[in-house]
Steps between C-alpha positions, in 0.01 A plus 500: 500500500265604219473845659880542494523401134213735415671779695831441322332497159311821576826665606697360206505838326659660805747214544591513130554875521720466810711225342534697175603809698759306699650332194507816291663693786772238536558496124522879485762507776718234336469650152580850628806379689615303197465813282699707753779243528536398135415818312549788743158628395438855632284495810283795399427338163390182673285708735338670202426161346339391830276807500394447138426130553308580821292761316435259213399221740263730689353627174433144379350403838274807490380412148428144619294645789732352762460828690332835457712816515443731792522877468688678777613854560872551419569606860375164625709296257832689490655310794381172349654584162830620649532198727425267204772667292742483793429138567570401138816710474652401835416131473659491154810675637505255792485206261777651287731545801417192710489125455156354428496344848570829675251680276224248579580485869503879531147499359398295805549818703198653326256350752681633810532845342129501407417423862726784620342748256146395589576519871678835486280689255161327505499395868416144402570239768634148455499202735809400693520177296522700176764731647707203622507349150685811384807417714620188311418661164705808581791308654512262203509782248768690695722192539465406134575854385807530720645162404409517131809421293429797275405745776529859391375821655331629184305175457379510860407868465289427191344195668409711805349776288319239291348339808395835643327630185346158426354496851380857463340408166321202659365711786395793279332272243300342782395845621404622150270198452288606796 
């Protein structure tokens, strides 16, 4: 028992960071949707604000020695930068054109798409158990999207593009780290 408590305490920084990330992500989604619905705020302006706040947050974290910057050649980082930009733009457009439920559920497709990308382009293999978990996730997202009371083609298109570029960003960022 003492070992478990010690382990939890030693991991408290990680747990705190994960909880803060989860709560801030949820708050950002609800605030963004509220801004879209009540003020008709331009999507590109909101995207610009996201980029500025992200830069500011990274700058502060760097100054606090949370991480050390890594120098890379532009050719190695261009796909990462483009996929990051695409993921912010398309997920904002998805949120603007979908309900919060559909937006959040569409994001659940990120894991299956990551697995497809890693299998197709990096020849990574996954166990049958992992592959089988993708079936209920995919069916649930498809059924929800189809039966959503505010279903619209443009919203689904942006959600699909958002999932694809988010997945690509996740895979590429993992490759750049190595």
